[in-house]
N, CA and C of each residue as an Amber inpcrd file, in Angstrom:
protein
   714
  26.9800000 -96.6600000 -70.7750000  28.0210000 -95.7380000 -70.2900000
  27.8320000 -94.3410000 -70.8910000  27.4780000 -94.3160000 -72.1860000
  27.2620000 -93.0280000 -72.8420000  26.0800000 -92.2930000 -72.2100000
  25.0570000 -93.0500000 -71.8110000  23.8850000 -92.4300000 -71.1780000
  24.2630000 -91.7800000 -69.8470000  25.1370000 -92.4540000 -69.0720000
  25.5590000 -91.9010000 -67.7850000  26.3680000 -90.6210000 -67.9810000
  27.2570000 -90.6530000 -68.9480000  28.0730000 -89.4620000 -69.2190000
  27.1920000 -88.3120000 -69.6850000  26.2350000 -88.6270000 -70.5470000
  25.3190000 -87.5940000 -71.0410000  24.4820000 -87.0150000 -69.8960000
  24.0180000 -87.8960000 -69.0260000  23.2370000 -87.4450000 -67.8700000
  24.0660000 -86.5190000 -66.9800000  25.3250000 -86.8700000 -66.7930000
  26.2030000 -86.0590000 -65.9450000  26.4850000 -84.7080000 -66.5930000
  26.6760000 -84.7010000 -67.8970000  26.9620000 -83.4440000 -68.5890000
  25.7500000 -82.5130000 -68.5970000  24.5690000 -83.0660000 -68.7130000
  23.3650000 -82.2400000 -68.7640000  23.0240000 -81.6220000 -67.4120000
  23.5850000 -82.1750000 -66.3480000  23.2670000 -81.6620000 -65.0170000
  23.8900000 -80.3250000 -64.6940000  24.9530000 -79.9960000 -65.3600000
  25.5790000 -78.7010000 -65.1150000  26.7520000 -78.7830000 -64.1610000
  27.2020000 -77.6300000 -63.7540000  28.4090000 -77.5190000 -62.9360000
  28.2500000 -78.1380000 -61.5520000  27.0480000 -78.1130000 -60.9850000
  26.8390000 -78.5930000 -59.6210000  26.8410000 -80.1140000 -59.5180000
  26.9420000 -80.8000000 -60.6340000  27.0780000 -82.2530000 -60.5750000
  28.4060000 -82.6650000 -59.9660000  29.4280000 -81.8480000 -60.1220000
  30.7590000 -82.1950000 -59.6000000  30.8180000 -82.1470000 -58.0710000
  30.3150000 -81.0990000 -57.4090000  30.3150000 -81.1500000 -55.9410000
  29.4200000 -82.2460000 -55.3810000  28.3410000 -82.5850000 -56.0830000
  27.5110000 -83.6930000 -55.6210000  28.2880000 -85.0060000 -55.6980000
  28.9940000 -85.1880000 -56.8090000  29.7960000 -86.4050000 -56.9570000
  30.8970000 -86.4660000 -55.8950000  31.5100000 -85.3440000 -55.5790000
  32.5410000 -85.3060000 -54.5360000  31.9410000 -85.6330000 -53.1730000
  30.7700000 -85.0910000 -52.8900000  30.0900000 -85.3810000 -51.6240000
  29.7730000 -86.8660000 -51.5000000  29.3000000 -87.4600000 -52.5900000
  28.9990000 -88.8900000 -52.5730000  30.2610000 -89.7140000 -52.3410000
  31.3510000 -89.3450000 -52.9900000  32.6010000 -90.0920000 -52.8370000
  33.1120000 -90.0210000 -51.3970000  33.0720000 -88.8390000 -50.7970000
  33.5250000 -88.6920000 -49.4090000  32.6370000 -89.5050000 -48.4690000
  31.3270000 -89.4480000 -48.6980000  30.4100000 -90.2110000 -47.8460000
  30.6250000 -91.7080000 -47.9480000  30.8310000 -92.2130000 -49.1520000
  31.0770000 -93.6450000 -49.3280000  32.3880000 -94.0690000 -48.6790000
  33.4100000 -93.2130000 -48.7590000  34.6820000 -93.5280000 -48.1120000
  34.5220000 -93.6120000 -46.5970000  33.7980000 -92.6570000 -46.0130000
  33.5600000 -92.6830000 -44.5660000  32.7460000 -93.9210000 -44.1780000
  31.7240000 -94.2180000 -44.9570000  30.8850000 -95.3720000 -44.6520000
  31.6830000 -96.6740000 -44.7230000  32.5360000 -96.8080000 -45.7090000
  33.3480000 -98.0190000 -45.8310000  34.3040000 -98.1520000 -44.6520000
  34.9600000 -97.0670000 -44.2820000  35.9040000 -97.1130000 -43.1520000
  35.1950000 -97.4710000 -41.8540000  34.0250000 -96.8550000 -41.6230000
  33.2750000 -97.1230000 -40.3930000  32.7420000 -98.5550000 -40.3750000
  32.2770000 -99.0310000 -41.5230000  31.7500000-100.3980000 -41.6080000
  32.8270000-101.4190000 -41.2510000  34.0020000-101.2550000 -41.8350000
  35.0960000-102.1860000 -41.5490000  35.4910000-102.1220000 -40.0830000
  35.6070000-100.9210000 -39.5390000  36.0350000-100.7640000 -38.1540000
  35.0190000-101.3370000 -37.1720000  33.7350000-101.0810000 -37.4080000
  32.7160000-101.5870000 -36.4910000  32.5910000-103.1030000 -36.5640000
  32.6920000-103.6650000 -37.7610000  32.6750000-105.1220000 -37.8690000
  33.8870000-105.7300000 -37.1780000  35.0230000-105.0790000 -37.2850000
  36.2200000-105.5630000 -36.6050000  36.0480000-105.4830000 -35.0860000
  35.4570000-104.4040000 -34.5950000  35.2170000-104.2640000 -33.1580000
  34.2270000-105.3190000 -32.6610000  33.2020000-105.5920000 -33.4650000
  32.2240000-106.6020000 -33.0650000  32.8700000-107.9710000 -32.9020000
  33.6840000-108.3640000 -33.8710000  34.3530000-109.6630000 -33.7980000
  35.3550000-109.7100000 -32.6450000  36.1040000-108.6220000 -32.4480000
  37.0960000-108.5940000 -31.3710000  36.4320000-108.6650000 -30.0040000
  35.3260000-107.9560000 -29.8330000  34.6190000-107.9990000 -28.5480000
  34.0750000-109.3880000 -28.2540000  33.5310000-110.0380000 -29.2680000
  32.9900000-111.3920000 -29.0660000  34.0960000-112.3720000 -28.7020000
  35.2200000-112.2960000 -29.3930000  36.3310000-113.2010000 -29.0860000
  36.8580000-112.9720000 -27.6790000  36.9600000-111.7150000 -27.2810000
  37.4560000-111.4260000 -25.9350000  36.4940000-111.9460000 -24.8730000
  35.2130000-111.7130000 -25.0740000  34.2380000-112.1550000 -24.0650000
  34.2190000-113.6710000 -23.9370000  34.3070000-114.3790000 -25.0550000
  34.3450000-115.8410000 -25.0080000  35.5700000-116.3490000 -24.2600000
  36.6490000-115.5970000 -24.3090000  37.8780000-115.9950000 -23.6220000
  37.8930000-115.5390000 -22.1660000  37.3020000-114.3840000 -21.8890000
  37.4230000-113.7770000 -20.5640000  36.3690000-114.2740000 -19.5830000
  35.1650000-114.5010000 -20.0610000  34.0770000-114.8390000 -19.1380000
  34.3350000-116.1170000 -18.3430000  34.8430000-117.2100000 -18.9560000
  35.1150000-118.4040000 -18.1430000  36.1150000-118.1580000 -17.0170000
  37.0960000-117.3000000 -17.2290000  38.0610000-116.9970000 -16.1600000
  37.4030000-116.2020000 -15.0340000  36.4350000-115.3390000 -15.3820000
  35.7140000-114.6240000 -14.3340000  34.8620000-115.5660000 -13.4980000
  34.2280000-116.5250000 -14.1520000  33.3950000-117.4850000 -13.4270000
  34.2390000-118.3080000 -12.4570000  35.4560000-118.6460000 -12.8600000
  36.3500000-119.4140000 -11.9920000  36.9900000-118.5640000 -10.8930000
  36.8320000-117.2520000 -10.9750000  37.4390000-116.3800000  -9.9810000
  38.9010000-116.0910000 -10.2320000  39.3840000-116.3670000 -11.4320000
  40.7940000-116.1090000 -11.7720000  40.9240000-114.6690000 -12.2770000
  40.8100000-113.7210000 -11.3410000  40.7620000-112.3140000 -11.7250000
  42.1150000-111.8000000 -12.2130000  43.2020000-112.3430000 -11.6780000
  44.5230000-111.9220000 -12.1560000  44.7300000-112.3310000 -13.6150000
  44.2960000-113.5400000 -13.9450000  44.4010000-113.9970000 -15.3320000
  43.4820000-113.1780000 -16.2370000  42.2690000-112.8890000 -15.7650000
  41.3430000-112.0740000 -16.5500000  41.9090000-110.6800000 -16.7630000
  42.5320000-110.1250000 -15.7460000  43.1320000-108.7950000 -15.8640000
  44.2720000-108.8110000 -16.8910000  45.0440000-109.8780000 -16.8940000
  46.1440000-109.9970000 -17.8620000  45.6040000-110.1180000 -19.2870000
  44.5270000-110.8830000 -19.4720000  43.9270000-111.0360000 -20.8040000
  43.3970000-109.6970000 -21.3060000  42.7150000-108.9620000 -20.4300000
  42.1430000-107.6750000 -20.8350000  43.2280000-106.6560000 -21.1660000
  44.3270000-106.6830000 -20.4370000  45.4040000-105.7120000 -20.6940000
  46.1260000-105.9870000 -22.0100000  46.1710000-107.2520000 -22.4180000
  46.8580000-107.5900000 -23.6650000  45.9860000-107.3160000 -24.8880000
  44.6850000-107.3330000 -24.7130000  43.7730000-107.1380000 -25.8390000
  43.5650000-105.6510000 -26.1150000  43.2850000-105.3120000 -27.3770000
  43.1110000-103.9220000 -27.7920000  41.6740000-103.5680000 -28.1400000
  40.7420000-104.4590000 -27.9040000  39.3520000-104.1890000 -28.2620000
  38.7270000-103.2080000 -27.2770000  37.5880000-102.6570000 -27.6710000
  36.9020000-101.7050000 -26.8080000  36.3610000-102.3760000 -25.5500000
  35.9030000-103.6180000 -25.6600000  35.4230000-104.3270000 -24.4820000
  36.5580000-104.6240000 -23.5160000  37.7360000-104.9100000 -24.0440000
  38.8930000-105.1310000 -23.1780000  39.2570000-103.8650000 -22.4150000
  39.1320000-102.7400000 -23.0760000  39.4040000-101.4710000 -22.4020000
  38.4320000-101.2380000 -21.2540000  37.1540000-101.5200000 -21.4870000
  36.1510000-101.3110000 -20.4460000  36.3360000-102.2850000 -19.2900000
  36.4330000-103.5850000 -19.6050000  36.5830000-104.5820000 -18.5520000
  37.9280000-104.4510000 -17.8370000  38.9540000-104.0130000 -18.5660000
  40.2480000-103.8020000 -17.9310000  40.1910000-102.7430000 -16.8450000
  39.4320000-101.6770000 -17.0920000  39.2670000-100.6350000 -16.0760000
  38.5700000-101.1960000 -14.8400000  37.5310000-101.9770000 -15.0540000
  36.8260000-102.5510000 -13.9150000  37.6660000-103.5580000 -13.1510000
  38.3930000-104.4040000 -13.8690000  39.2290000-105.4050000 -13.1970000
  40.3970000-104.7560000 -12.4680000  40.9120000-103.6530000 -13.0060000
  41.9740000-102.9330000 -12.3000000  41.4590000-102.3740000 -10.9800000
  40.2360000-101.8640000 -10.9940000  39.6470000-101.3690000  -9.7500000
  39.3190000-102.5280000  -8.8020000  38.9550000-103.6740000  -9.3590000
  38.6550000-104.8270000  -8.5230000  39.8960000-105.3110000  -7.7840000
  41.0770000-105.1370000  -8.3980000  42.3020000-105.5530000  -7.7350000
  42.6650000-104.6830000  -6.5540000  42.1990000-103.4320000  -6.5580000
  42.5220000-102.5130000  -5.4590000  41.4300000-102.5080000  -4.3970000
  40.1830000-102.4230000  -4.8150000  39.0480000-102.4420000  -3.8830000
  38.0590000-103.4770000  -4.3800000  37.2220000-103.9500000  -3.4970000
  36.3030000-105.0210000  -3.8750000  34.8510000-104.5750000  -3.8090000
  34.6270000-103.2870000  -3.7730000  33.2490000-102.7980000  -3.7460000
  32.6760000-102.7730000  -5.1540000  31.4440000-103.2430000  -5.2740000
  30.7890000-103.2870000  -6.5840000  30.6160000-101.8880000  -7.1640000
  30.2910000-100.9120000  -6.3200000  30.0430000 -99.5540000  -6.8030000
  31.2870000 -98.9600000  -7.4660000  32.4520000 -99.1930000  -6.8800000
  33.6850000 -98.6440000  -7.4560000  34.0070000 -99.2790000  -8.8030000
  33.8050000-100.5870000  -8.9020000  34.0520000-101.2750000 -10.1770000
  33.0850000-100.7700000 -11.2440000  31.8260000-100.5970000 -10.8670000
  30.8110000-100.1280000 -11.8160000  31.1190000 -98.7150000 -12.3040000
  31.5560000 -97.8440000 -11.3980000  31.8990000 -96.4760000 -11.7880000
  33.0780000 -96.4670000 -12.7440000  34.0550000 -97.3260000 -12.5120000
  35.2180000 -97.4010000 -13.4080000  34.8010000 -97.8410000 -14.8090000
  33.8970000 -98.8050000 -14.8900000  33.4370000 -99.2640000 -16.2040000
  32.6110000 -98.1920000 -16.9060000  31.7740000 -97.4840000 -16.1690000
  30.9910000 -96.4080000 -16.7690000  31.8980000 -95.2890000 -17.2860000
  32.9350000 -94.9850000 -16.5490000  33.8960000 -93.9660000 -17.0100000
  34.5710000 -94.3940000 -18.3060000  34.9200000 -95.6720000 -18.3750000
  35.5350000 -96.1810000 -19.5980000  34.5530000 -96.1550000 -20.7670000
  33.2760000 -96.4640000 -20.5050000  32.2680000 -96.4230000 -21.5630000
  32.1070000 -95.0140000 -22.1250000  32.2200000 -94.0140000 -21.2690000
  32.1080000 -92.6340000 -21.7340000  33.2360000 -92.2650000 -22.6860000
  34.3630000 -92.9340000 -22.5880000  35.4680000 -92.7000000 -23.5100000
  35.3380000 -93.5290000 -24.7800000  34.7450000 -94.7060000 -24.6690000
  34.6890000 -95.6360000 -25.7960000  33.5890000 -95.2650000 -26.7850000
  32.4040000 -94.9010000 -26.2820000  31.2510000 -94.6440000 -27.1520000
  31.5350000 -93.5590000 -28.1910000  32.1510000 -92.4150000 -27.8280000
  32.4640000 -91.4300000 -28.8790000  33.4100000 -91.9640000 -29.9440000
  34.2990000 -92.8850000 -29.5700000  35.1890000 -93.4710000 -30.5660000
  34.4250000 -94.3670000 -31.5390000  33.3920000 -95.0460000 -31.0420000
  32.5780000 -95.8910000 -31.9110000  31.7010000 -95.0620000 -32.8360000
  31.2680000 -93.9020000 -32.3650000  30.3380000 -93.0800000 -33.1410000
  31.0200000 -92.0560000 -34.0290000  32.3240000 -91.9340000 -33.9630000
  32.9900000 -90.8600000 -34.6880000  32.8290000 -91.0250000 -36.1980000
  32.6430000 -89.8910000 -36.8560000  32.4840000 -89.7480000 -38.3040000
  31.1710000 -90.3010000 -38.8460000  30.4510000 -91.1140000 -38.0880000
  29.1610000 -91.6050000 -38.5770000  28.1460000 -90.4820000 -38.7890000
  28.0350000 -89.4940000 -37.8830000  27.0690000 -88.4030000 -38.1430000
  27.3630000 -87.6070000 -39.4140000  28.6000000 -87.6710000 -39.9070000
  28.9170000 -86.9460000 -41.1330000  28.1200000 -87.4640000 -42.3260000
  27.7030000 -88.7340000 -42.2770000  26.9510000 -89.2930000 -43.3990000
  25.5970000 -88.5960000 -43.5600000  24.9220000 -88.3390000 -42.4430000
  23.6520000 -87.6120000 -42.5230000  23.8770000 -86.1860000 -43.0150000
  24.9670000 -85.5730000 -42.5620000  25.2810000 -84.2200000 -43.0200000
  25.5760000 -84.1970000 -44.5150000  26.3750000 -85.1380000 -44.9910000
  26.7120000 -85.1850000 -46.4140000  25.4780000 -85.4930000 -47.2620000
  24.5550000 -86.2980000 -46.7230000  23.3150000 -86.5680000 -47.4450000
  22.5100000 -85.2860000 -47.6520000  22.4130000 -84.4720000 -46.6160000
  21.7050000 -83.1920000 -46.7460000  22.4180000 -82.2420000 -47.7090000
  23.7510000 -82.2550000 -47.6480000  24.5160000 -81.3800000 -48.5410000
  24.2980000 -81.7740000 -50.0020000  24.2850000 -83.0870000 -50.2760000
  24.0590000 -83.5430000 -51.6530000  22.6830000 -83.1070000 -52.1550000
  21.6770000 -83.2330000 -51.2900000  20.3340000 -82.8010000 -51.6860000
  20.2860000 -81.3100000 -51.9740000  20.9230000 -80.5230000 -51.1150000
  20.9110000 -79.0690000 -51.3020000  21.6940000 -78.6540000 -52.5410000
  22.7960000 -79.3370000 -52.8210000  23.5330000 -79.0560000 -54.0590000
  22.6620000 -79.3480000 -55.2830000  21.9020000 -80.4290000 -55.2240000
  21.0230000 -80.7530000 -56.3390000  19.9560000 -79.6940000 -56.5520000
  19.3560000 -79.2380000 -55.4630000  18.3440000 -78.1790000 -55.5920000
  18.9590000 -76.8760000 -56.0860000  20.1380000 -76.5650000 -55.5700000
  20.7980000 -75.3370000 -56.0110000  21.1400000 -75.4020000 -57.4950000
  21.6200000 -76.5620000 -57.9400000  21.9210000 -76.7110000 -59.3610000
  20.6880000 -76.5780000 -60.2270000  19.5720000 -77.1280000 -59.7380000
  18.3290000 -77.0030000 -60.5010000  17.8650000 -75.5480000 -60.5790000
  17.9470000 -74.8400000 -59.4690000  17.5320000 -73.4310000 -59.4700000
  18.4030000 -72.6040000 -60.4160000  19.7090000 -72.8400000 -60.3680000
  20.5960000 -72.1010000 -61.2690000  20.3010000 -72.4510000 -62.7320000
  19.9910000 -73.7320000 -62.9760000  19.6510000 -74.1290000 -64.3380000
  18.3610000 -73.4860000 -64.8150000  17.3760000 -73.3790000 -63.9330000
  16.1160000 -72.7310000 -64.3060000  16.3160000 -71.2370000 -64.5680000
  17.1530000 -70.6040000 -63.7730000  17.4390000 -69.1840000 -64.0090000
  18.0420000 -68.9860000 -65.3920000  19.0110000 -69.8470000 -65.7290000
  19.6250000 -69.7410000 -67.0550000  18.6170000 -70.0550000 -68.1550000
  17.7170000 -71.0050000 -67.8750000  16.7190000 -71.3780000 -68.8880000
  15.7680000 -70.2210000 -69.1690000  15.2510000 -69.5880000 -68.1370000
  14.3230000 -68.4710000 -68.3430000  15.0250000 -67.2670000 -68.9650000
  16.2950000 -67.0970000 -68.6370000  17.0500000 -66.0160000 -69.2680000
  17.1950000 -66.2620000 -70.7640000  17.4680000 -67.5100000 -71.1450000
  17.6140000 -67.8330000 -72.5640000  16.2690000 -67.7420000 -73.2980000
  15.1870000 -68.1540000 -72.6270000  13.8660000 -68.1080000 -73.2630000
  13.4250000 -66.6740000 -73.5120000  13.8380000 -65.7800000 -72.6400000
  13.4090000 -64.3900000 -72.7870000  13.8900000 -63.7790000 -74.0910000
  15.0280000 -64.2200000 -74.5720000  15.5830000 -63.6480000 -75.8010000
  15.3080000 -64.5120000 -77.0360000  14.5460000 -65.6220000 -76.8520000
  14.2720000 -66.5250000 -77.9800000  13.0110000 -66.0660000 -78.7100000
  12.8610000 -66.5940000 -79.8950000  11.6740000 -66.2660000 -80.6950000
  10.4600000 -66.9850000 -80.1280000   9.2540000 -66.4590000 -80.3470000
   8.0440000 -67.1050000 -79.7850000   7.8670000 -68.5400000 -80.2230000
   8.2830000 -68.9010000 -81.3760000   8.0910000 -70.2700000 -81.8640000
   9.0180000 -71.2520000 -81.1610000  10.1470000 -70.7610000 -80.6910000
  11.1350000 -71.6400000 -80.0580000  11.0270000 -71.6640000 -78.5360000
  10.2310000 -70.7740000 -77.9660000  10.2190000 -70.6430000 -76.5130000
   9.7640000 -71.9210000 -75.8090000   8.6900000 -72.5250000 -76.2720000
   8.1660000 -73.7070000 -75.5890000   9.1600000 -74.8550000 -75.6150000
   9.7170000 -75.1360000 -76.7940000  10.6740000 -76.2380000 -76.9070000
  11.9410000 -75.9540000 -76.1140000  12.4310000 -74.7280000 -76.1690000
  13.6490000 -74.3660000 -75.4560000  13.4360000 -74.4340000 -73.9440000
  12.2670000 -73.9840000 -73.4720000  11.9840000 -74.0150000 -72.0350000
  11.8750000 -75.4500000 -71.5290000  11.2150000 -76.3100000 -72.2940000
  11.0730000 -77.7120000 -71.8760000  12.4230000 -78.4080000 -71.8010000
  13.2670000 -78.1720000 -72.8150000  14.5890000 -78.7970000 -72.8080000
  15.4470000 -78.2850000 -71.6560000  15.3770000 -77.0010000 -71.3590000
  16.1800000 -76.4200000 -70.2850000  15.7390000 -76.9320000 -68.9240000
  14.4280000 -77.0520000 -68.7270000  13.9350000 -77.5660000 -67.4450000
  14.3360000 -79.0310000 -67.2630000  14.2670000 -79.8120000 -68.3240000
  14.6730000 -81.2130000 -68.2500000  16.1360000 -81.3430000 -67.8640000
  16.9770000 -80.5000000 -68.4220000  18.4000000 -80.5350000 -68.0770000
  18.6190000 -80.1080000 -66.6280000  17.8890000 -79.1030000 -66.1790000
  18.0710000 -78.6190000 -64.8120000  17.6480000 -79.6620000 -63.7870000
  16.6450000 -80.4700000 -64.1060000  16.1720000 -81.4790000 -63.1710000
  17.1750000 -82.6120000 -62.9560000  18.0950000 -82.7760000 -63.8810000
  19.1140000 -83.8120000 -63.7140000  19.9350000 -83.5920000 -62.4480000
  20.1650000 -82.3530000 -62.1090000  20.9710000 -82.0430000 -60.9270000
  20.2440000 -82.4800000 -59.6480000  18.9530000 -82.1970000 -59.5730000
  18.1780000 -82.6410000 -58.4140000  18.1160000 -84.1550000 -58.3350000
  17.9340000 -84.8040000 -59.4730000  17.8730000 -86.2660000 -59.4900000
  19.1760000 -86.8680000 -58.9860000  20.3100000 -86.3370000 -59.4290000
  21.5950000 -86.8750000 -58.9910000  21.8220000 -86.5970000 -57.5070000
  21.3790000 -85.4340000 -57.0340000  21.4990000 -85.1400000 -55.6100000
  20.7180000 -86.1190000 -54.7530000  19.4950000 -86.4530000 -55.1870000
  18.6940000 -87.4200000 -54.4470000  19.2810000 -88.8290000 -54.5400000
  19.7990000 -89.1860000 -55.7080000  20.4180000 -90.5030000 -55.8600000
  21.6640000 -90.6440000 -54.9980000  22.2960000 -89.5420000 -54.6790000
  23.4560000 -89.5800000 -53.7850000  23.0320000 -89.5590000 -52.3230000
  21.9640000 -88.8310000 -52.0090000  21.5540000 -88.6600000 -50.6140000
  20.9340000 -89.9240000 -50.0340000  20.1320000 -90.6330000 -50.8110000
  19.4090000 -91.7920000 -50.2810000  20.3610000 -92.9030000 -49.8190000
  21.3650000 -93.3160000 -50.6080000  22.2950000 -94.3380000 -50.0930000
  23.0600000 -93.8950000 -48.8570000  23.4240000 -92.6180000 -48.7970000
  24.1430000 -92.1380000 -47.6180000  23.2700000 -92.2020000 -46.3740000
  21.9790000 -91.8920000 -46.5100000  21.0790000 -91.9970000 -45.3690000
  20.9080000 -93.4530000 -44.9260000  20.7980000 -94.3650000 -45.8810000
  20.6670000 -95.7820000 -45.5400000  21.9290000 -96.2980000 -44.8450000
  23.0830000 -95.8920000 -45.3330000  24.3320000 -96.2990000 -44.6900000
  24.4510000 -95.7180000 -43.2840000  24.0110000 -94.4830000 -43.1250000
  24.0340000 -93.8640000 -41.7980000  23.1530000 -94.6420000 -40.8190000
  21.9730000 -95.0420000 -41.2650000  21.0710000 -95.8010000 -40.3990000
  21.6670000 -97.1590000 -40.0330000  22.2850000 -97.8190000 -40.9970000
  22.8650000 -99.1350000 -40.7280000  24.0500000 -99.0390000 -39.7690000
  24.9110000 -98.0700000 -39.9770000  26.0670000 -97.9100000 -39.0970000
  25.6340000 -97.5200000 -37.6870000  24.5970000 -96.7010000 -37.5860000
  24.0820000 -96.3480000 -36.2630000  23.5400000 -97.5740000 -35.5440000
  22.8760000 -98.4610000 -36.2840000  22.3600000 -99.6940000 -35.6880000
  23.4890000-100.5890000 -35.1950000  24.5340000-100.7400000 -36.0030000
  25.6670000-101.5690000 -35.5970000  26.3420000-100.9880000 -34.3550000
  26.5020000 -99.6710000 -34.3230000  27.1040000 -99.0330000 -33.1520000
  26.2620000 -99.2710000 -31.9090000  24.9360000 -99.1550000 -32.0480000
  24.0560000 -99.4180000 -30.9140000  24.1580000-100.8540000 -30.4270000
  24.3000000-101.7960000 -31.3470000  24.4430000-103.1930000 -30.9550000
  25.7440000-103.4150000 -30.1890000  26.8140000-102.7600000 -30.6090000
  28.0900000-102.8950000 -29.8950000  27.9850000-102.3220000 -28.4900000
  27.3800000-101.1430000 -28.3750000  27.2380000-100.5090000 -27.0590000
  26.3580000-101.3660000 -26.1480000  25.2600000-101.8960000 -26.6770000
  24.3890000-102.7540000 -25.8670000  25.1160000-104.0170000 -25.4180000
  25.9110000-104.5880000 -26.3140000  26.6810000-105.7700000 -25.9420000
  27.6960000-105.4820000 -24.8490000  28.3260000-104.3250000 -24.9100000
  29.2910000-103.9590000 -23.8780000  28.6030000-103.7020000 -22.5410000
  27.4450000-103.0740000 -22.5730000  26.7070000-102.8500000 -21.3230000
  26.2700000-104.1670000 -20.6980000  25.8160000-105.1040000 -21.5380000
  25.4250000-106.4030000 -21.0270000  26.6270000-107.1440000 -20.4460000
  27.7690000-107.0430000 -21.1150000  28.9750000-107.6990000 -20.6160000
  29.4190000-107.0910000 -19.2890000  29.2960000-105.7780000 -19.1460000
  29.6910000-105.1510000 -17.8870000  28.8060000-105.6160000 -16.7400000
  27.4890000-105.7490000 -16.9890000  26.5820000-106.2180000 -15.9340000
  26.8930000-107.6680000 -15.5670000  27.1200000-108.5100000 -16.5650000
  27.4600000-109.9060000 -16.2800000  28.7800000-110.0130000 -15.5150000
  29.7550000-109.1970000 -15.8980000  31.0380000-109.2320000 -15.1890000
  30.8740000-108.7720000 -13.7490000  30.1040000-107.7130000 -13.5370000
  29.8680000-107.2230000 -12.1720000  29.1630000-108.2770000 -11.3290000
  28.1500000-108.9170000 -11.8720000  27.4310000-109.9460000 -11.1240000
  28.3310000-111.1310000 -10.8200000  29.1570000-111.5200000 -11.7690000
  30.0610000-112.6490000 -11.5510000  31.0740000-112.3250000 -10.4670000
  31.6560000-111.1360000 -10.5110000  32.6340000-110.7360000  -9.4950000
  31.9760000-110.6550000  -8.1190000  30.7820000-110.0670000  -8.0590000
  30.0910000-109.9220000  -6.7740000  29.7200000-111.2850000  -6.1940000
  29.2030000-112.1840000  -7.0180000  28.8230000-113.5100000  -6.5270000
  30.0220000-114.2920000  -6.0360000  31.1280000-114.2120000  -6.7640000
  32.3190000-114.9380000  -6.3340000  32.8740000-114.3600000  -5.0310000
  32.8500000-113.0280000  -4.9160000  33.3480000-112.3910000  -3.6900000
  32.4950000-112.7790000  -2.4910000  31.1780000-112.8270000  -2.6790000
  30.3050000-113.2290000  -1.5760000  30.5680000-114.6650000  -1.1510000
  30.7280000-115.5570000  -2.1240000  30.9960000-116.9570000  -1.7830000
  32.3310000-117.1180000  -1.0780000  33.2850000-116.2360000  -1.4100000
  34.6290000-116.3840000  -0.8500000  34.7510000-115.7970000   0.5460000
  34.0850000-114.6910000   0.8070000  34.3110000-113.9660000   2.0570000
  33.1600000-114.0900000   3.0520000  31.9460000-114.3770000   2.6050000
  30.8520000-114.5180000   3.5630000  30.9580000-115.8570000   4.2600000
  30.8490000-115.8900000   5.6020000  30.9050000-117.1810000   6.3080000
  29.6640000-118.0030000   5.9990000  29.8590000-119.3310000   6.0240000
  28.7260000-120.2150000   5.7670000  27.7490000-120.1470000   6.9380000
  26.4800000-120.2150000   6.6510000  25.4930000-120.1690000   7.7420000
  25.6840000-121.3240000   8.7060000  25.6540000-121.0370000  10.0090000
  25.9100000-122.0230000  11.0520000  24.6520000-122.8460000  11.3030000
  24.7670000-124.1460000  11.2200000  23.6220000-125.0350000  11.3810000
  23.4100000-125.3100000  12.8680000  22.3450000-124.8390000  13.3930000
  22.0480000-124.9820000  14.8030000  21.0480000-126.1100000  15.0690000
  20.6620000-126.8750000  14.0750000  19.6180000-127.8770000  14.2690000
  20.0050000-128.9520000  15.2830000  21.2940000-129.4440000  15.3120000
  21.6280000-130.4620000  16.3170000  21.4680000-129.9320000  17.7220000
  21.9060000-128.6690000  17.9410000  21.8220000-128.1170000  19.2860000
  20.3770000-127.9560000  19.7040000  19.5630000-127.4450000  18.7450000
  18.1590000-127.2550000  19.0620000  17.4760000-128.5850000  19.3450000
  17.8000000-129.5970000  18.5470000  17.1890000-130.8980000  18.7730000
  17.6160000-131.4780000  20.1060000  18.9110000-131.2530000  20.4550000
  19.3900000-131.7090000  21.7560000  18.6900000-131.0070000  22.8820000
  18.4850000-129.6870000  22.7150000  17.7890000-128.9300000  23.7470000
  16.3610000-129.4210000  23.9060000  15.7250000-129.7590000  22.8190000
  14.3560000-130.2630000  22.8940000  14.2970000-131.5970000  23.6220000
  15.2910000-132.4740000  23.2980000  15.3230000-133.7590000  23.9710000
  15.5410000-133.5860000  25.4600000  16.4270000-132.6480000  25.7980000
  16.7100000-132.4270000  27.2110000  15.4700000-131.9140000  27.9310000
  14.7610000-131.0020000  27.2790000  13.5300000-130.4880000  27.8740000
  12.4890000-131.5680000  28.0290000  12.3950000-132.4360000  27.0660000
  11.4180000-133.5240000  27.1530000  11.7560000-134.4800000  28.2870000
  13.0530000-134.8010000  28.3920000  13.4770000-135.6830000  29.4770000
  13.1930000-135.0590000  30.8360000  13.4520000-133.7410000  30.9070000
  13.2260000-133.0420000  32.1680000  11.7430000-133.0570000  32.5370000
  10.8950000-132.8700000  31.5130000   9.4650000-132.8960000  31.7750000
   9.0250000-134.2840000  32.2050000   9.6340000-135.3160000  31.5720000
   9.2940000-136.6940000  31.9420000   9.7040000-136.9930000  33.3680000
  10.8790000-136.4760000  33.7860000  11.3770000-136.6870000  35.1150000
  10.4680000-136.0460000  36.1530000   9.9710000-134.8530000  35.8690000
   9.0850000-134.1510000  36.7880000   7.7660000-134.8930000  36.9260000
   7.2440000-135.3890000  35.7530000   5.9630000-136.0910000  35.8070000
   6.0640000-137.3610000  36.6280000   7.2810000-138.0010000  36.5790000
   7.4660000-139.2150000  37.3770000   7.5950000-138.8510000  38.8680000
């Protein structure tokens, strides 16, 4: 513990804004991690409950389930099912879901880009602290005696480098968290797109089975016509 405190003190004044940047980044990362994991679980639970009703063609029940749920997938599928209740064209349902996706994706991605920004800020604060420390070091060496210059310069540079080290130690975890959260967000968006395609195909297939007439089997008539023609030919030959 004493080593950490000593390291922080030797870094200079710019260690404090770096520490603040790291704290803000970790808070954002924790909030986003919890929210995205919650969205992932909610979307999976909704799809497991909603998809069987779509397969059965119980669109009113599916619409009721989607309206009661608060997940992002429920919002998207609810828009499509609402359009399905008014019109039955696949294109209209698809457009409604795409419109809903345009509203949902920014909500999933919000505040995540700040992690990359805070990572860069931490690095720049570290470099700035090091530069300021080197300026102070060379200023102090200029007025020191020749015998003390080498030792004083080495000690001052070592202290100034602490700021850069702390900036990098803060930036690297924030970049890793940013990459992980971006991956989770992409997985959620891909899952929602896949669910929208499956829902559209299920609705379209059920609508076709319900409204398209069954193909008329003409084989008995054709076979009868053939028999009649054969009999007629036999009669003529006789």
